[in-house]
OpenMM code with the backbone's topology and positions (N, CA, C; nanometers):
from openmm import Vec3, app, unit

residues = "MET SER LYS VAL ASP GLU ARG ILE PRO ILE LEU THR THR HIS TYR GLY ASP GLU ALA LEU SER THR ILE LEU ILE ARG ALA MET LYS THR PRO SER THR ALA ASN VAL ALA GLY LYS LEU HIS ASN GLU GLN ILE GLN LEU TRP LEU ASP ALA GLY LYS SER PRO SER SER VAL PHE GLN TYR LEU ALA LEU ASP LYS ALA GLY ASP LYS LEU LEU GLU THR MET GLN PHE ALA THR ARG LEU THR ASN VAL ASP ASP PHE ASN SER LYS ASN SER ARG ILE SER ARG VAL SER VAL MET GLU TYR TYR HIS GLY ASP VAL LYS VAL ALA THR MET LEU PHE GLU ALA LYS LYS ILE PRO SER THR ALA LYS LEU ALA ALA LYS LEU GLN ASP GLU GLN ILE ASN ARG TRP LEU TYR ALA LYS ILE SER PRO GLY ASP VAL PHE LYS LEU LEU SER LEU SER LYS ALA GLY GLU LYS LEU PHE ASP HIS PRO GLN PHE MET LYS TRP VAL SER TYR VAL ASP ASP LEU ASN THR ALA ASN PRO ASP LYS LYS SER THR".split()
positions = [
    Vec3(-1.5361, -0.0222, 2.9904),
    Vec3(-1.5382, 0.0580, 2.8680),
    Vec3(-1.6121, 0.1882, 2.8976),
    Vec3(-1.5516, 0.3006, 2.8714),
    Vec3(-1.6149, 0.4291, 2.8961),
    Vec3(-1.7143, 0.4604, 2.7854),
    Vec3(-1.7950, 0.5649, 2.8078),
    Vec3(-1.8941, 0.6033, 2.7067),
    Vec3(-1.8268, 0.6422, 2.5759),
    Vec3(-1.7116, 0.7085, 2.5850),
    Vec3(-1.6387, 0.7469, 2.4643),
    Vec3(-1.5977, 0.6216, 2.3876),
    Vec3(-1.5496, 0.5204, 2.4609),
    Vec3(-1.5047, 0.3968, 2.3979),
    Vec3(-1.6194, 0.3164, 2.3375),
    Vec3(-1.7418, 0.3417, 2.3804),
    Vec3(-1.8570, 0.2660, 2.3332),
    Vec3(-1.9098, 0.3163, 2.1992),
    Vec3(-1.8715, 0.4338, 2.1575),
    Vec3(-1.9288, 0.4909, 2.0344),
    Vec3(-1.9037, 0.4027, 1.9135),
    Vec3(-1.7798, 0.3660, 1.8913),
    Vec3(-1.7462, 0.2880, 1.7714),
    Vec3(-1.8091, 0.1487, 1.7755),
    Vec3(-1.8018, 0.0747, 1.8873),
    Vec3(-1.8686, -0.0557, 1.8875),
    Vec3(-2.0191, -0.0472, 1.8576),
    Vec3(-2.0850, 0.0552, 1.9110),
    Vec3(-2.2285, 0.0718, 1.8844),
    Vec3(-2.2514, 0.1006, 1.7364),
    Vec3(-2.1736, 0.1929, 1.6813),
    Vec3(-2.1881, 0.2263, 1.5389),
    Vec3(-2.1515, 0.1073, 1.4503),
    Vec3(-2.0485, 0.0323, 1.4892),
    Vec3(-2.0068, -0.0846, 1.4112),
    Vec3(-2.1145, -0.1924, 1.4133),
    Vec3(-2.1770, -0.2120, 1.5286),
    Vec3(-2.2852, -0.3103, 1.5377),
    Vec3(-2.3976, -0.2739, 1.4416),
    Vec3(-2.4254, -0.1462, 1.4309),
    Vec3(-2.5343, -0.1006, 1.3439),
    Vec3(-2.4961, -0.1030, 1.1957),
    Vec3(-2.3760, -0.0554, 1.1609),
    Vec3(-2.3378, -0.0384, 1.0201),
    Vec3(-2.2405, -0.1437, 0.9671),
    Vec3(-2.1595, -0.2015, 1.0539),
    Vec3(-2.0517, -0.2901, 1.0098),
    Vec3(-1.9242, -0.2098, 0.9890),
    Vec3(-1.8097, -0.2779, 0.9933),
    Vec3(-1.6796, -0.2100, 0.9838),
    Vec3(-1.6633, -0.1307, 0.8546),
    Vec3(-1.6865, -0.1953, 0.7417),
    Vec3(-1.6603, -0.1317, 0.6126),
    Vec3(-1.7546, -0.0141, 0.5868),
    Vec3(-1.8846, -0.0327, 0.6130),
    Vec3(-1.9815, 0.0750, 0.5888),
    Vec3(-1.9544, 0.1940, 0.6808),
    Vec3(-1.9246, 0.1664, 0.8074),
    Vec3(-1.8948, 0.2750, 0.9009),
    Vec3(-1.7702, 0.3506, 0.8570),
    Vec3(-1.6693, 0.2786, 0.8142),
    Vec3(-1.5478, 0.3435, 0.7657),
    Vec3(-1.5787, 0.4348, 0.6479),
    Vec3(-1.6610, 0.3877, 0.5556),
    Vec3(-1.7000, 0.4682, 0.4390),
    Vec3(-1.7734, 0.5940, 0.4828),
    Vec3(-1.8656, 0.5799, 0.5769),
    Vec3(-1.9412, 0.6950, 0.6282),
    Vec3(-1.8462, 0.7960, 0.6919),
    Vec3(-1.7540, 0.7479, 0.7737),
    Vec3(-1.6605, 0.8378, 0.8423),
    Vec3(-1.5664, 0.9070, 0.7440),
    Vec3(-1.5206, 0.8348, 0.6435),
    Vec3(-1.4312, 0.8948, 0.5435),
    Vec3(-1.5038, 1.0053, 0.4672),
    Vec3(-1.6292, 0.9809, 0.4315),
    Vec3(-1.7083, 1.0863, 0.3644),
    Vec3(-1.7256, 1.2068, 0.4566),
    Vec3(-1.7562, 1.1799, 0.5831),
    Vec3(-1.7771, 1.2887, 0.6791),
    Vec3(-1.6492, 1.3680, 0.7032),
    Vec3(-1.5342, 1.3044, 0.6887),
    Vec3(-1.4070, 1.3742, 0.7071),
    Vec3(-1.3809, 1.4746, 0.5950),
    Vec3(-1.4511, 1.4610, 0.4848),
    Vec3(-1.4337, 1.5521, 0.3712),
    Vec3(-1.5245, 1.6746, 0.3809),
    Vec3(-1.6150, 1.6762, 0.4780),
    Vec3(-1.7075, 1.7872, 0.4977),
    Vec3(-1.6574, 1.8713, 0.6147),
    Vec3(-1.6316, 2.0006, 0.5912),
    Vec3(-1.5737, 2.0844, 0.6972),
    Vec3(-1.6495, 2.0803, 0.8303),
    Vec3(-1.7818, 2.0787, 0.8267),
    Vec3(-1.8587, 2.0839, 0.9511),
    Vec3(-1.8520, 1.9540, 1.0323),
    Vec3(-1.8168, 1.8427, 0.9687),
    Vec3(-1.8115, 1.7143, 1.0398),
    Vec3(-1.6717, 1.6518, 1.0409),
    Vec3(-1.5768, 1.7177, 0.9774),
    Vec3(-1.4429, 1.6594, 0.9610),
    Vec3(-1.3755, 1.6272, 1.0941),
    Vec3(-1.3858, 1.7166, 1.1911),
    Vec3(-1.3166, 1.6980, 1.3181),
    Vec3(-1.3684, 1.5762, 1.3938),
    Vec3(-1.4987, 1.5696, 1.4145),
    Vec3(-1.5548, 1.4571, 1.4898),
    Vec3(-1.5402, 1.3267, 1.4116),
    Vec3(-1.5569, 1.3317, 1.2808),
    Vec3(-1.5416, 1.2106, 1.1988),
    Vec3(-1.3980, 1.1599, 1.2044),
    Vec3(-1.3028, 1.2514, 1.2025),
    Vec3(-1.1620, 1.2124, 1.2113),
    Vec3(-1.1307, 1.1438, 1.3434),
    Vec3(-1.1843, 1.1994, 1.4529),
    Vec3(-1.1635, 1.1382, 1.5845),
    Vec3(-1.2260, 0.9990, 1.5905),
    Vec3(-1.3480, 0.9877, 1.5385),
    Vec3(-1.4150, 0.8574, 1.5389),
    Vec3(-1.3414, 0.7568, 1.4512),
    Vec3(-1.2917, 0.8043, 1.3383),
    Vec3(-1.2189, 0.7142, 1.2482),
    Vec3(-1.0903, 0.6645, 1.3150),
    Vec3(-1.0217, 0.7531, 1.3846),
    Vec3(-0.9015, 0.7118, 1.4586),
    Vec3(-0.9363, 0.6093, 1.5667),
    Vec3(-1.0503, 0.6314, 1.6355),
    Vec3(-1.0953, 0.5350, 1.7362),
    Vec3(-1.1249, 0.4001, 1.6709),
    Vec3(-1.1885, 0.4049, 1.5536),
    Vec3(-1.2215, 0.2817, 1.4825),
    Vec3(-1.0940, 0.2039, 1.4481),
    Vec3(-0.9958, 0.2737, 1.3966),
    Vec3(-0.8697, 0.2084, 1.3597),
    Vec3(-0.8004, 0.1518, 1.4834),
    Vec3(-0.8039, 0.2263, 1.5934),
    Vec3(-0.7434, 0.1764, 1.7174),
    Vec3(-0.8135, 0.0496, 1.7650),
    Vec3(-0.9453, 0.0457, 1.7531),
    Vec3(-1.0186, -0.0758, 1.7908),
    Vec3(-0.9803, -0.1926, 1.7010),
    Vec3(-0.9616, -0.1667, 1.5728),
    Vec3(-0.9180, -0.2725, 1.4805),
    Vec3(-0.7822, -0.3273, 1.5242),
    Vec3(-0.6914, -0.2357, 1.5582),
    Vec3(-0.5582, -0.2783, 1.6025),
    Vec3(-0.5667, -0.3585, 1.7318),
    Vec3(-0.6451, -0.3075, 1.8270),
    Vec3(-0.6605, -0.3767, 1.9551),
    Vec3(-0.7220, -0.5151, 1.9371),
    Vec3(-0.8077, -0.5283, 1.8362),
    Vec3(-0.8730, -0.6566, 1.8084),
    Vec3(-0.7846, -0.7479, 1.7235),
    Vec3(-0.6682, -0.6970, 1.6824),
    Vec3(-0.5758, -0.7782, 1.6033),
    Vec3(-0.6160, -0.7929, 1.4575),
    Vec3(-0.6962, -0.6989, 1.4066),
    Vec3(-0.7345, -0.7039, 1.2647),
    Vec3(-0.6088, -0.6909, 1.1796),
    Vec3(-0.6022, -0.7684, 1.0754),
    Vec3(-0.4851, -0.7665, 0.9876),
    Vec3(-0.4883, -0.6444, 0.8967),
    Vec3(-0.3718, -0.6009, 0.8486),
    Vec3(-0.3689, -0.4912, 0.7518),
    Vec3(-0.4534, -0.5215, 0.6281),
    Vec3(-0.4615, -0.6474, 0.5898),
    Vec3(-0.5430, -0.6847, 0.4745),
    Vec3(-0.6911, -0.6561, 0.5003),
    Vec3(-0.7379, -0.6850, 0.6210),
    Vec3(-0.8772, -0.6555, 0.6566),
    Vec3(-0.9014, -0.5055, 0.6567),
    Vec3(-0.8087, -0.4309, 0.7149),
    Vec3(-0.8226, -0.2852, 0.7197),
    Vec3(-0.8225, -0.2282, 0.5781),
    Vec3(-0.7416, -0.2847, 0.4912),
    Vec3(-0.7370, -0.2447, 0.3505),
    Vec3(-0.8775, -0.2524, 0.2908),
    Vec3(-0.9491, -0.3607, 0.3202),
    Vec3(-1.0858, -0.3772, 0.2706),
    Vec3(-1.1812, -0.2803, 0.3389),
    Vec3(-1.1719, -0.2668, 0.4709),
    Vec3(-1.2617, -0.1775, 0.5433),
    Vec3(-1.2526, -0.0345, 0.4914),
    Vec3(-1.1323, 0.0055, 0.4516),
    Vec3(-1.1115, 0.1409, 0.3998),
    Vec3(-1.1414, 0.1497, 0.2505),
    Vec3(-1.1890, 0.0403, 0.1924),
    Vec3(-1.2245, 0.0313, 0.0502),
    Vec3(-1.1048, 0.0591, -0.0403),
    Vec3(-0.9847, 0.0319, 0.0096),
    Vec3(-0.8653, 0.0548, -0.0711),
    Vec3(-0.8486, -0.0524, -0.1775),
    Vec3(-0.9162, -0.1650, -0.1595),
    Vec3(-0.9114, -0.2692, -0.2613),
    Vec3(-0.9871, -0.2263, -0.3866),
    Vec3(-1.0647, -0.1170, -0.3753),
    Vec3(-1.1428, -0.0665, -0.4886),
    Vec3(-1.0883, 0.0660, -0.5417),
    Vec3(-0.9779, 0.1141, -0.4865),
    Vec3(-0.9249, 0.2460, -0.5225),
    Vec3(-0.8554, 0.2477, -0.6578),
    Vec3(-0.8114, 0.1330, -0.7056),
    Vec3(-0.7475, 0.1241, -0.8370),
    Vec3(-0.6255, 0.2126, -0.8491),
    Vec3(-0.6134, 0.2800, -0.9629),
    Vec3(-0.4964, 0.3621, -0.9926),
    Vec3(-0.4803, 0.4811, -0.8987),
    Vec3(-0.5843, 0.5181, -0.8291),
    Vec3(-0.5804, 0.6348, -0.7400),
    Vec3(-0.5457, 0.5962, -0.5960),
    Vec3(-0.4989, 0.4745, -0.5762),
    Vec3(-0.4722, 0.4240, -0.4419),
    Vec3(-0.3836, 0.5166, -0.3601),
    Vec3(-0.2705, 0.5563, -0.4150),
    Vec3(-0.1769, 0.6380, -0.3379),
    Vec3(-0.2286, 0.7786, -0.3121),
    Vec3(-0.3262, 0.8229, -0.3899),
    Vec3(-0.3800, 0.9573, -0.3736),
    Vec3(-0.4916, 0.9638, -0.2702),
    Vec3(-0.5437, 0.8486, -0.2284),
    Vec3(-0.6559, 0.8504, -0.1357),
    Vec3(-0.6097, 0.8855, 0.0047),
    Vec3(-0.6930, 0.9613, 0.0725),
    Vec3(-0.6627, 1.0067, 0.2083),
    Vec3(-0.6449, 0.8878, 0.3022),
    Vec3(-0.7261, 0.7857, 0.2850),
    Vec3(-0.7200, 0.6745, 0.3775),
    Vec3(-0.5993, 0.5847, 0.3550),
    Vec3(-0.5275, 0.6008, 0.2431),
    Vec3(-0.4098, 0.5178, 0.2202),
    Vec3(-0.3025, 0.5466, 0.3253),
    Vec3(-0.2840, 0.6728, 0.3578),
    Vec3(-0.1859, 0.7088, 0.4613),
    Vec3(-0.2251, 0.6455, 0.5947),
    Vec3(-0.3550, 0.6440, 0.6235),
    Vec3(-0.4047, 0.5798, 0.7444),
    Vec3(-0.3699, 0.4320, 0.7428),
    Vec3(-0.3864, 0.3701, 0.6292),
    Vec3(-0.3593, 0.2279, 0.6145),
    Vec3(-0.2126, 0.1956, 0.6372),
    Vec3(-0.1250, 0.2827, 0.5872),
    Vec3(0.0182, 0.2611, 0.6081),
    Vec3(0.0521, 0.2670, 0.7565),
    Vec3(-0.0108, 0.3588, 0.8275),
    Vec3(0.0096, 0.3685, 0.9716),
    Vec3(-0.0384, 0.2411, 1.0391),
    Vec3(-0.1519, 0.1874, 0.9909),
    Vec3(-0.2048, 0.0634, 1.0468),
    Vec3(-0.1060, -0.0507, 1.0293),
    Vec3(-0.0423, -0.0605, 0.9140),
    Vec3(0.0559, -0.1668, 0.8904),
    Vec3(0.1728, -0.1509, 0.9871),
    Vec3(0.2200, -0.0274, 1.0041),
    Vec3(0.3310, -0.0036, 1.0966),
    Vec3(0.2922, -0.0420, 1.2397),
    Vec3(0.1702, -0.0037, 1.2816),
    Vec3(0.1231, -0.0387, 1.4156),
    Vec3(0.1069, -0.1904, 1.4296),
    Vec3(0.0520, -0.2539, 1.3271),
    Vec3(0.0348, -0.3995, 1.3274),
    Vec3(0.1705, -0.4680, 1.3394),
    Vec3(0.2684, -0.4191, 1.2633),
    Vec3(0.4021, -0.4784, 1.2658),
    Vec3(0.4686, -0.4643, 1.4019),
    Vec3(0.4356, -0.3581, 1.4743),
    Vec3(0.4970, -0.3399, 1.6057),
    Vec3(0.4443, -0.4418, 1.7069),
    Vec3(0.3269, -0.5004, 1.6801),
    Vec3(0.2662, -0.5955, 1.7733),
    Vec3(0.2684, -0.7394, 1.7221),
    Vec3(0.2911, -0.7596, 1.5940),
    Vec3(0.2815, -0.8920, 1.5331),
    Vec3(0.4007, -0.9164, 1.4416),
    Vec3(0.3962, -1.0288, 1.3713),
    Vec3(0.5021, -1.0543, 1.2736),
    Vec3(0.4926, -0.9506, 1.1623),
    Vec3(0.6070, -0.9190, 1.1042),
    Vec3(0.6138, -0.8120, 1.0042),
    Vec3(0.5406, -0.8509, 0.8768),
    Vec3(0.4719, -0.7521, 0.8195),
    Vec3(0.4035, -0.7692, 0.6922),
    Vec3(0.4386, -0.6489, 0.6054),
    Vec3(0.4610, -0.6720, 0.4808),
    Vec3(0.4987, -0.5651, 0.3894),
    Vec3(0.3754, -0.4857, 0.3470),
    Vec3(0.3903, -0.3543, 0.3429),
    Vec3(0.2810, -0.2697, 0.2950),
    Vec3(0.2481, -0.3039, 0.1508),
    Vec3(0.3520, -0.3276, 0.0727),
    Vec3(0.3328, -0.3585, -0.0691),
    Vec3(0.2648, -0.4939, -0.0864),
    Vec3(0.2929, -0.5876, 0.0031),
    Vec3(0.2329, -0.7206, -0.0118),
    Vec3(0.0809, -0.7148, -0.0031),
    Vec3(0.0289, -0.6272, 0.0817),
    Vec3(-0.1164, -0.6130, 0.0918),
    Vec3(-0.1706, -0.5516, -0.0368),
    Vec3(-0.1012, -0.4524, -0.0912),
    Vec3(-0.1430, -0.3919, -0.2184),
    Vec3(-0.1411, -0.4969, -0.3293),
    Vec3(-0.0344, -0.5774, -0.3331),
    Vec3(-0.0210, -0.6793, -0.4375),
    Vec3(-0.1271, -0.7875, -0.4243),
    Vec3(-0.1693, -0.8158, -0.3028),
    Vec3(-0.2728, -0.9166, -0.2810),
    Vec3(-0.4008, -0.8793, -0.3564),
    Vec3(-0.4360, -0.7513, -0.3533),
    Vec3(-0.5592, -0.7058, -0.4173),
    Vec3(-0.5411, -0.6666, -0.5634),
    Vec3(-0.4244, -0.6170, -0.5981),
    Vec3(-0.4061, -0.5606, -0.7321),
    Vec3(-0.3057, -0.6356, -0.8185),
    Vec3(-0.2227, -0.7219, -0.7613),
    Vec3(-0.1220, -0.7959, -0.8366),
    Vec3(0.0054, -0.7159, -0.8562),
    Vec3(0.1163, -0.7878, -0.8797),
    Vec3(0.2484, -0.7249, -0.8957),
    Vec3(0.2507, -0.6208, -1.0065),
    Vec3(0.1984, -0.6585, -1.1230),
    Vec3(0.2061, -0.5705, -1.2400),
    Vec3(0.1285, -0.4421, -1.2155),
    Vec3(0.0067, -0.4536, -1.1644),
    Vec3(-0.0771, -0.3357, -1.1401),
    Vec3(-0.0119, -0.2449, -1.0357),
    Vec3(0.0414, -0.3028, -0.9298),
    Vec3(0.1058, -0.2217, -0.8254),
    Vec3(0.2305, -0.1540, -0.8811),
    Vec3(0.3104, -0.2271, -0.9576),
    Vec3(0.4300, -0.1671, -1.0183),
    Vec3(0.3906, -0.0497, -1.1074),
    Vec3(0.2838, -0.0665, -1.1842),
    Vec3(0.2358, 0.0412, -1.2720),
    Vec3(0.1835, 0.1584, -1.1901),
    Vec3(0.1051, 0.1299, -1.0855),
    Vec3(0.0522, 0.2368, -1.0005),
    Vec3(0.1655, 0.3173, -0.9375),
    Vec3(0.2669, 0.2472, -0.8885),
    Vec3(0.3785, 0.3164, -0.8236),
    Vec3(0.4564, 0.4002, -0.9235),
    Vec3(0.4756, 0.3468, -1.0435),
    Vec3(0.5448, 0.4216, -1.1480),
    Vec3(0.4688, 0.5501, -1.1801),
    Vec3(0.3374, 0.5396, -1.1965),
    Vec3(0.2552, 0.6572, -1.2275),
    Vec3(0.2501, 0.7537, -1.1091),
    Vec3(0.2426, 0.7007, -0.9884),
    Vec3(0.2350, 0.7856, -0.8694),
    Vec3(0.3635, 0.8649, -0.8476),
    Vec3(0.4755, 0.8147, -0.8980),
    Vec3(0.6017, 0.8884, -0.8852),
    Vec3(0.6013, 1.0157, -0.9694),
    Vec3(0.5098, 1.0259, -1.0650),
    Vec3(0.4995, 1.1446, -1.1505),
    Vec3(0.4179, 1.2557, -1.0849),
    Vec3(0.3465, 1.2243, -0.9773),
    Vec3(0.2595, 1.3201, -0.9094),
    Vec3(0.3330, 1.3719, -0.7859),
    Vec3(0.3561, 1.5025, -0.7784),
    Vec3(0.4345, 1.5566, -0.6667),
    Vec3(0.3854, 1.5144, -0.5281),
    Vec3(0.2547, 1.5090, -0.5076),
    Vec3(0.2023, 1.4770, -0.3745),
    Vec3(0.2214, 1.3304, -0.3353),
    Vec3(0.2468, 1.2428, -0.4316),
    Vec3(0.2630, 1.1002, -0.4009),
    Vec3(0.4004, 1.0459, -0.4389),
    Vec3(0.4845, 1.1283, -0.4985),
    Vec3(0.6134, 1.0812, -0.5522),
    Vec3(0.7037, 1.0191, -0.4455),
    Vec3(0.7160, 1.0837, -0.3316),
    Vec3(0.8063, 1.0345, -0.2269),
    Vec3(0.7583, 0.8994, -0.1722),
    Vec3(0.6299, 0.8904, -0.1425),
    Vec3(0.5733, 0.7654, -0.0924),
    Vec3(0.5843, 0.6557, -0.1975),
    Vec3(0.5548, 0.6886, -0.3223),
    Vec3(0.5622, 0.5899, -0.4305),
    Vec3(0.7040, 0.5363, -0.4454),
    Vec3(0.8027, 0.6232, -0.4335),
    Vec3(0.9425, 0.5793, -0.4450),
    Vec3(0.9776, 0.4814, -0.3326),
    Vec3(0.9327, 0.5118, -0.2104),
    Vec3(0.9590, 0.4220, -0.0970),
    Vec3(0.8909, 0.2870, -0.1177),
    Vec3(0.7663, 0.2918, -0.1633),
    Vec3(0.6928, 0.1669, -0.1844),
    Vec3(0.7507, 0.0873, -0.3007),
    Vec3(0.7993, 0.1572, -0.4028),
    Vec3(0.8617, 0.0867, -0.5146),
    Vec3(0.9899, 0.0169, -0.4674),
    Vec3(1.0673, 0.0841, -0.3847),
    Vec3(1.1870, 0.0206, -0.3281),
    Vec3(1.1486, -0.1022, -0.2454),
    Vec3(1.0407, -0.0896, -0.1688),
    Vec3(0.9926, -0.2025, -0.0893),
    Vec3(0.9512, -0.3185, -0.1809),
    Vec3(0.8845, -0.2863, -0.2910),
    Vec3(0.8421, -0.3904, -0.3848),
    Vec3(0.9636, -0.4598, -0.4473),
    Vec3(1.0608, -0.3820, -0.4870),
    Vec3(1.1811, -0.4398, -0.5481),
    Vec3(1.2561, -0.5268, -0.4466),
    Vec3(1.2606, -0.4834, -0.3215),
    Vec3(1.3233, -0.5660, -0.2175),
    Vec3(1.2484, -0.6976, -0.1980),
    Vec3(1.1170, -0.6939, -0.2100),
    Vec3(1.0379, -0.8180, -0.2027),
    Vec3(1.0743, -0.9105, -0.3185),
    Vec3(1.0907, -0.8531, -0.4375),
    Vec3(1.1278, -0.9330, -0.5546),
    Vec3(1.2668, -0.9941, -0.5349),
    Vec3(1.3588, -0.9146, -0.4772),
    Vec3(1.4932, -0.9672, -0.4499),
    Vec3(1.4861, -1.0841, -0.3520),
    Vec3(1.4106, -1.0672, -0.2471),
    Vec3(1.3960, -1.1721, -0.1464),
    Vec3(1.3368, -1.2990, -0.2086),
    Vec3(1.2392, -1.2800, -0.2993),
    Vec3(1.1741, -1.3938, -0.3653),
    Vec3(1.2550, -1.4459, -0.4841),
    Vec3(1.3658, -1.3766, -0.5146),
    Vec3(1.4537, -1.4137, -0.6268),
    Vec3(1.3775, -1.4214, -0.7596),
    Vec3(1.2950, -1.3188, -0.7827),
    Vec3(1.2214, -1.3090, -0.9092),
    Vec3(1.3244, -1.2897, -1.0204),
    Vec3(1.3067, -1.3585, -1.1298),
    Vec3(1.4055, -1.3532, -1.2380),
    Vec3(1.4124, -1.2137, -1.2999),
    Vec3(1.5305, -1.1751, -1.3504),
    Vec3(1.5437, -1.0456, -1.4174),
    Vec3(1.4450, -1.0304, -1.5336),
    Vec3(1.4181, -1.1391, -1.6044),
    Vec3(1.3219, -1.1328, -1.7148),
    Vec3(1.1817, -1.0996, -1.6678),
    Vec3(1.1414, -1.1591, -1.5556),
    Vec3(1.0086, -1.1302, -1.5010),
    Vec3(1.0000, -0.9867, -1.4494),
    Vec3(1.1060, -0.9391, -1.3843),
    Vec3(1.1065, -0.8014, -1.3348),
    Vec3(1.1053, -0.7040, -1.4525),
    Vec3(1.1736, -0.7386, -1.5596),
    Vec3(1.1736, -0.6577, -1.6818),
    Vec3(1.0294, -0.6365, -1.7284),
    Vec3(0.9504, -0.7430, -1.7254),
    Vec3(0.8092, -0.7348, -1.7656),
    Vec3(0.7265, -0.6600, -1.6617),
    Vec3(0.7509, -0.6886, -1.5331),
    Vec3(0.6755, -0.6226, -1.4267),
    Vec3(0.6926, -0.4709, -1.4298),
    Vec3(0.8103, -0.4254, -1.4698),
    Vec3(0.8364, -0.2813, -1.4782),
    Vec3(0.7925, -0.2228, -1.6120),
    Vec3(0.7222, -0.3025, -1.6913),
    Vec3(0.6691, -0.2610, -1.8225),
    Vec3(0.7783, -0.2224, -1.9208),
    Vec3(0.8974, -0.2752, -1.9023),
    Vec3(1.0074, -0.2425, -1.9928),
    Vec3(0.9942, -0.3164, -2.1257),
    Vec3(0.9196, -0.4259, -2.1267),
    Vec3(0.9015, -0.5007, -2.2512),
    Vec3(0.8219, -0.4203, -2.3534),
    Vec3(0.7555, -0.3143, -2.3087),
    Vec3(0.6769, -0.2288, -2.3985),
    Vec3(0.7529, -0.1028, -2.4403),
    Vec3(0.8760, -0.0865, -2.3939),
    Vec3(0.9514, 0.0372, -2.4177),
    Vec3(1.0060, 0.0482, -2.5596),
    Vec3(1.0242, -0.0640, -2.6261),
    Vec3(1.0747, -0.0617, -2.7632),
    Vec3(1.2116, 0.0024, -2.7732),
    Vec3(1.2289, 0.0850, -2.8759),
    Vec3(1.3580, 0.1495, -2.9016),
    Vec3(1.3949, 0.2533, -2.7963),
    Vec3(1.2988, 0.2927, -2.7148),
    Vec3(1.3247, 0.3947, -2.6123),
    Vec3(1.3561, 0.3316, -2.4764),
    Vec3(1.4015, 0.2074, -2.4791),
    Vec3(1.4303, 0.1347, -2.3557),
    Vec3(1.5233, 0.2124, -2.2629),
    Vec3(1.6316, 0.2663, -2.3173),
    Vec3(1.7302, 0.3348, -2.2329),
    Vec3(1.6794, 0.4690, -2.1805),
    Vec3(1.5732, 0.5204, -2.2400),
    Vec3(1.5128, 0.6451, -2.1931),
    Vec3(1.4026, 0.6201, -2.0899),
    Vec3(1.3587, 0.4964, -2.0783),
    Vec3(1.2484, 0.4623, -1.9878),
    Vec3(1.2931, 0.4832, -1.8429),
    Vec3(1.2137, 0.5556, -1.7635),
    Vec3(1.2528, 0.5849, -1.6253),
    Vec3(1.2732, 0.4604, -1.5381),
    Vec3(1.2106, 0.3499, -1.5742),
    Vec3(1.2230, 0.2285, -1.4946),
    Vec3(1.3468, 0.1462, -1.5316),
    Vec3(1.4115, 0.1810, -1.6420),
    Vec3(1.5237, 0.1009, -1.6894),
    Vec3(1.6355, 0.0925, -1.5853),
    Vec3(1.6708, 0.2040, -1.5261),
    Vec3(1.7789, 0.2034, -1.4271),
    Vec3(1.7394, 0.1255, -1.3010),
    Vec3(1.6104, 0.1249, -1.2671),
    Vec3(1.5634, 0.0424, -1.1556),
    Vec3(1.5908, -0.1047, -1.1860),
    Vec3(1.5637, -0.1440, -1.3110),
    Vec3(1.5844, -0.2826, -1.3511),
    Vec3(1.7333, -0.3184, -1.3489),
    Vec3(1.8178, -0.2304, -1.4034),
    Vec3(1.9629, -0.2544, -1.4030),
    Vec3(2.0110, -0.2713, -1.2588),
    Vec3(1.9645, -0.1850, -1.1714),
    Vec3(2.0006, -0.1923, -1.0302),
    Vec3(1.9506, -0.3231, -0.9681),
    Vec3(1.8298, -0.3641, -1.0058),
    Vec3(1.7739, -0.4898, -0.9557),
    Vec3(1.8633, -0.6079, -0.9938),
    Vec3(1.9024, -0.6133, -1.1212),
    Vec3(1.9875, -0.7237, -1.1677),
    Vec3(2.1205, -0.7226, -1.0922),
    Vec3(2.1791, -0.6034, -1.0740),
    Vec3(2.3045, -0.5927, -0.9982),
    Vec3(2.2865, -0.6429, -0.8547),
    Vec3(2.1780, -0.5996, -0.7892),
    Vec3(2.1520, -0.6409, -0.6510),
    Vec3(2.1260, -0.7911, -0.6418),
    Vec3(2.0535, -0.8451, -0.7394),
    Vec3(2.0262, -0.9888, -0.7418),
    Vec3(2.1563, -1.0675, -0.7575),
    Vec3(2.2441, -1.0189, -0.8455),
    Vec3(2.3738, -1.0849, -0.8653),
    Vec3(2.4608, -1.0771, -0.7402),
    Vec3(2.4576, -0.9640, -0.6723),
    Vec3(2.5353, -0.9477, -0.5493),
    Vec3(2.4850, -1.0433, -0.4411),
    Vec3(2.3527, -1.0557, -0.4317),
    Vec3(2.2939, -1.1434, -0.3303),
    Vec3(2.3100, -1.2916, -0.3638),
    Vec3(2.3283, -1.3220, -0.4920),
    Vec3(2.3383, -1.4615, -0.5371),
    Vec3(2.4557, -1.4766, -0.6329),
    Vec3(2.5797, -1.4618, -0.5841),
    Vec3(2.6957, -1.4626, -0.6735),
    Vec3(2.7138, -1.5940, -0.7504),
    Vec3(2.6608, -1.7026, -0.6971),
    Vec3(2.6744, -1.8315, -0.7652),
    Vec3(2.5753, -1.8489, -0.8804),
    Vec3(2.4778, -1.7584, -0.8908),
    Vec3(2.3758, -1.7679, -0.9960),
    Vec3(2.3623, -1.6345, -1.0679),
    Vec3(2.4706, -1.5792, -1.1150),
    Vec3(2.4688, -1.4465, -1.1773),
    Vec3(2.3847, -1.4439, -1.3035),
    Vec3(2.3067, -1.3340, -1.3166),
    Vec3(2.2304, -1.3051, -1.4376),
    Vec3(2.3000, -1.1903, -1.5077),
    Vec3(2.2910, -1.1869, -1.6378),
    Vec3(2.3548, -1.0762, -1.7101),
    Vec3(2.2512, -0.9890, -1.7740),
] * unit.nanometer
topology = app.Topology()
chain = topology.addChain("A")
for resn in residues:
    res = topology.addResidue(resn, chain)
    for name in ("N", "CA", "C"):
        topology.addAtom(name, app.Element.getBySymbol(name[0]), res)
């Protein structure tokens, strides 16, 4: 292990994974320390990957389990998505959305993604993650009634057809019927 490679293990021994990650993320927001903190944070993530840390663990280390509604807006969320992709290249595949749902639940994640689609800086990512979530529901054969609730359509009232999620639900039911022609839902 070279001296450069020893920095993160030494800092981790002193602070722990989660605390060190928090310190580095804060330092990345300060212009005078952003460059070195970014390099160290990348080294930290690489060590996590090399050690076989799961995306769920990294989610916690980056404090994304506490980000709430601002999850998609956080700088470290993009880092986390990269971690999932890197993890998947070396291990069995895990869904990015599944880790989010583990901490926040289906309904909260569906709501976060819906709201994030309204923000220009997160709209594209939110749309991809929402598609991933819907594909997970299709794979799990979640009932159209449950998806109707998960997409908050049960609260739409008379404006159901104007609700932006309505067409997602219609598409979901169509896709579910196509995948399961012997058990069609209407």
